[in-house]
N, C-alpha and C positions, 0 to 999 in steps of 0.2 A: 497910818492910823494906830493911836496910842495903844490901847486896850485889845486889840484883834490882830490875827494873823491870815494868811490865804488858807483854805484848803486847796489842797494840790492833788491829792492821790486819788485814783479812781475807785478803790476799797472805802476812802474816807466818803466821798458822797453815795456810795451805794449803802452804808451804813444807816448813814442822816435820813436815807429816802426809804430804808426799809424799818429802822427804829423810830425815825422822827414823826413828830406829828405836821399835818401840812394847814396852811390858812391860805384863804386867796382872796383876790377882789379882783377888778376890771382889771389891771394892770399887771399884776404881779401873783405869783406861788410863792409860798417862805416855807420851806420844810425846818421846823427845829429842833433839835436834840440838845437835850444837857448832858454836861460834859465833867471832868472831875477838875478840871485846870481853873483856874483864874483870870482864863482870858477868852475871848469869844475867838471863833472861826469861822471866816466866811467863804462862802463861795457864791460865784454868779454865774448864769449858765442864762445864753441867749443862742437859740436855735437859729439854724440856715435859713430855716422858714421864714423869720421873720427880716432879713434882708441880707444883702452883701457884707462884706467885713468891714466896712467903714460904718456903715449903719449900726452893726451889733457892736462895735467897740466904742460907738458915740452914747450907746443905749449901756455898757458895762462902765462906762464912765460916768456917765449920770447918778446910775444906782450907786457905784463906791463912794463917791463925792457926798451924797444926800447919806449916807451911812457915816463918814466920817463926823459930818458936820452935827450929826446928831449921836456921835458914839458917849459923849456923854452920860446920856440921858436912858441908854441900855443896859440893863443889868449884863454882869459878868459872868461868863462858863457854861454858853450856849454856841451848838456848833449850829449854824443857820447857810442856808442855800437858799438864793433869790434867783427862781426862775422868772423870766419874762414872756409876756402873752403878747400877743400880735397888736392888742390896741394900745402898746404902751407907744407904739410910730405915733400915737397923736397925741402923746402926753408932753408936755414940759415938765421944768425943771419941778415947780412947784406941785404938780398934780403926783409926780413920783414920791415927793417927799411926804405928803397927806397920804399917799398910799403907804408908804412903808409906817410910817406912823400909826395908822389904824391897824394894819397887821401885826406890829407889835406890840400893840398897847391891846389887842384882842387875845393874844397870847400870852398878855400879864408879864412880858419882858421889859417894857418901855417903863422908866422910872419918871413918873411925872407927880410933881408936887401941886396940888390944885390951889387955887386960890381964892379968897375968900372976902 
């Protein structure tokens, strides 16, 4: 990921949860908070209720790869946490991509140029 780094510390996660905005859809909940840096910090959380470690890691990889492919379209300067919901088990790569685009567009973080 070129413009992003990972959120790793518990206090960073707690700060985004408490001070950030949340938007959700069927597959994901995304918490975002503006930061003062010129890069994005992302965290991905998949609960043990969703599945065993193999399933959770697969979902994490799908979310991370979708974010990486669309990273150039996302504005810089945000802390983001992606929370997976149970319905994500039924989703494929394209469904997750649409889900991420929908939520980030709803939050005005996605930099999309309209074609006429």
